[in-house]
N, C-alpha and C positions, 0 to 999 in steps of 0.2 A: 602594729602589726605581731611586735613580739610581742607585745601580750595576749593577742588573740591565740596567733600558735602553738602561747605557754598551758594555754588555758583549753585550745584542743587538743594537745598534749595530753595536757591533766584528764580532758574527757574520754578520749580516747584508751588511755589505761585505766581509767576505772571501768569502759566496758570492757575494754581486757581481762581487768582481775574477776569482772559478777561476769561473765559465762562458766568459766567452771565452779566457778560458786553456784549456782541455777544446775546446773551439772549437775552438782551430785549432791544439789536437794532433791533433784530427780532419784539420780539413781539410789537414793535412801528414802526411797517411796513406792507403795506397790501400791496398786486398785484394786478392790473384788468388788465384780458384779456377784447382788446376794438379794433376797426376797426383803421386802421393806419391818417397819413393826416386829415382832419381838425376836425373827429370824433376826435380823440384822445390830438387833443389838445382844443377841445369843453370839453372834463371830465376833462386834466387838470386843464382848466385854470379858469373854472366854480365852479365844483362841488368837483376835487379831494383841492381847494382852501381853500370853506369853512370848509370841513374836515380839512384840517391841522391847520389848524387857531382855531375851535373847541374844536378839539383834541388832536395837537403837532405829532397825527402818520405821516407821508409820505407815498408816495403814486408812486408804482411805477409798470409800465406799461409791458403788454404783448400785440403785435398787429397782426396784420396779419388776411386775408380774413374771410370768412364769413364759408366757410364750411374746411379752411383750421386750423381753431379753434377747429370746434366741435371735427375733426381727431384728433388731439392734446388731446386733452379732456378726448378719449375713451380711445388708449393707455395710459395718469397719470393718469385710473379711481384710484381709494383710496387716489389717495399722486399728486394732483390737482397742477399745475404752479401758479397758479393765484388763490385768492380766490374769486376773486367777475366779472360777466363776463358778457357783453352788447353782444346780440343777437336779433335780430326779432325776434316775434312773433312768426312764425309758428315753424322758424328754432329751437328754448328753448323749442318748443313742443319736437323738435329729441334726446336733451338733458334731456329732462324732462322723456319720454320713457328707455331712456336709465339709467336712475335713476344717474346721475348726479349732480343734483342737491339736494340742501337740500331743506327741505318742511318749508316754511316761514315760523314762527312765529309773526303772521300781530300785537299781544302784546308788541313786543317788535319793530315795527316800528311806532313811533305813528303820525307821520305824510299821513301814509296810510288809517286814518280814514276818510280824504278828500280825495283820490282818485276816479279816477267815474271807475263805472263797466265796462267803454268798456278796459281799463286799470288789469281787475284780468287775466290773461293769467292762470296762471296754477296753483296747489301748493304750485307749486318753481322758477315761473317768473310772476313779474308782470313791464308795461308800466311805464315808463319814456317821455315820448315824443312820439307823436305822428305828423301822417301826413298824404299824399294820394298820387296815382297814379290817374292824370288824363287827361282833354284835353287839353294839350299845343297847341299853335297855336298865328300865326303873324298876326294880322290883317292887315298890311302894305301891306302882302306877300299875307292876302285871306278878300282882299275886299268885302262888303258884307255878309258873309260868316258869322256863328253864329250857337251854338254848347248845340241845349235844352237838347238834348239827346243822346249817346251814340251809338244812331243807325246812325246820323248823320256824323260819323264816313267812315260808307257805299257809302254816294254820288260820282257817278260820278265824278265830280268836284276834289274830293281827289285822282286823279290815279297818281299814283308815286310821292306822296307827304308828306304819311306817314311815321313816322317810332314809333316801342317800343322794346323795351329791349329785349337782347335775353337772359339774363339770367337769367330772372322772364319770363314769359308768362302768368301765370296766372290770371291776371288782365283781357285781355284782353278772357281773354279762360270762364272765369266766368261771364262776360259779355257779350259774344256772348250768351251761355247758357239761361242769364237772359232773353234778349231778345226772347228766342225761348219760353218763361216761365216754363223753367227749375233753375236749383243752380248749385251750386256746386257741388252737390254728382252727380248731373245727368249731370255731362259737358258736355256729347256725345254729347246732344241735340245742342249745338251747332256747333258740325264739322262741318254741310253744311253751315252756315254763314261765320264761321273763313275763308273757300275754298273762301267763294265769295269777300273774305276783300282783296286775297291776288294783285291783283290788284292797290288795293291802295297805297300797302307798295312800299316805295324804300329804307330801309336801316333798319336793325336793332340794335342799338347801344351796348354797351360791358359794357360802365360802366356811370357814372356822366359826365366825361371829354367827354365823345364824345357824348353825348346827347346833351351838351351842345354847341359843336363844330356845331355839325349837321342841329340845330336851330338856334344859331346867325348868321351862312353865310348863310340860308336861304336854304340851299339844302333839307333840311325837314321841312318845315313850319307847317307842324304840329305832333304831338307826343302826343303819350299815357306818361307824363309825370310825374316827380319826383316835387310833389309843390316848394318843400326844391330847386330846381333846377331851378325852373321858377321864386321864387323869385329874388335868388341872382341872374339870369341873367337879371330881371329887377331894380336889382338897379344900374347894370352893365349898365345899357341907351337902353339896349336888349327890343325893341317893342313886349315884348311877354306875352298874357293875358291868365290866369289860366278860364275855366268853371270846373261848379261845376252839370255833370248833374242829370237831374231829378230823374233817378234811383240812384243818389249819387255817388261819390266818393270813389276812393278803398280805404278804412284805410290800413295805416302797422303805427306799431307801436313798436319800439323798448324796449327790453327790459333788469333790469338788475336781478340778480342770483347771489346767494352764491355756491358756489361750496361746492358738499359732500367731506368731508375729509379734507375744511377750518381747518389750528389748531388756526384762530385768531377767531373768531366767535363773538366776543363779538365788534372789531372794525371792523367786516363785516356789522354787523344792524347797526353801527353806519355811514356805510356809505349809507348803500342804504335809512336810513331814511332820511339825507341829499341831495338824491337826488329828494326828495316827497320837500321838500325843499319851500315852496310859494313861494323865493326868488330867486332860484336856478330856480325854474323851469321859473318864466318870465324872467328871465335871459338868460337862453335857446330858448324860445320861441323869445327872441328878438335878440339873433343872428341865430337859424337858419333858424327862421319861421316853426314853425311850434307848435302845440298844446300840453299846457301844460295838465299834465294827475293827475293833483287836481284841485279839484273844487274851493280853495283860492287864487288862482297864480292872483294877478292883471297885468294885463299886457298895456299896454301901448298900448292907444288907435288903431294907424295908423296900428301896430299889427294883435291887434283884428280883423280891419278889413277885414284884406285878405282875401281871397278865402282861403278856406283848412283849416285855422286855425280855431281852435274850442276850443268856451266859452262857451257855455253857455250847457243844459240838450236839449235843443230843436237844435241846429244842430245836436248833436250825433245821434240822435234822427233822422235826416229826409238828414242830408248831407252824412254819410260816410255811406257807404258798408261796410259790413267786410262779407269776407270770412272766415270760422267757422278756428280759428288757427288749430285746432290739424288735422280735415284732410286738410286742406292746407299742411302741411308736411307731411302727409302721397303722397300725390299728385304728392305731387314736380317735382320728376325723372319722371313720367311716365307724368303729362303734356309736360316739358321738352322736351323731348322722341318725342312726336307726334308734335306739334307746330314745331322743328325741319324736323323731315322727311316730312310732308303735307304743311310747307308753308315757313318757310325759303328756306326751299334746292331745293321748286320748282320754 
């Protein structure tokens, strides 16, 4: 009986000692929700690596598609699976409207004092890198063709040569409205112009890999394309060129946020601050060929010279066509449905 009691006491003591150890291990760990593939790798290799070096805390990842992760966050309301989240600026507004983000205390993010105005998206999410959707084309397959305006996509010379994303038609929808004297809020003004573009469409790509395959093969020698994809293909030897039309290239901003209910607030704020570290920002720009969102990042001149990489206030002001992020979130489903029914399905 005495031996059993001692064993029980020893086991109990071990349990009592183990509980704080487990709690401490959990306290020194943070979870980040992000897309998979190269995006997860970039966040891990650039942001998380410096964060761990600075804090000693480890980072684990929850990966998935943009909408899948939003739906999971809605189901886990109040008890989030992750402490931090990366998503696009407009989808971030769907989280924000559902009260899924903490309101950021900017005084706890020292590096945010250098944040560009275009990256201040909402009280709960701020930009960590930017890119554009613009006109990408194969000059070897379209000799003599240039693009000074988005209106040039409507040229009869481009019949059956154009591709655009099927998952997000907001770029071309808003551009069409602008060409008709409207904007995102009066997008219907561009509907007739969009219907007139149908003969030029050859394909609608479903993801980045599909976009790259279509333009690399020459099947669609002109695209509404993600600038980062074009720069990647150019680095692989594909003769692809980007145009920045005089109306501007459609800005995209990927953002970080702290999930409401996170129990690791201090580490979460340190992670956000690491995202905006100027050396981290320069490394992200070098890796993804996108724009830094802080003014004090020093980029390699070759990267800074790339079309769609903004490093000066003048570039942000004159070359970025910004669709109101909140309005874009509200209109995304309506735009996608209209585009599917009137352009893709015809």
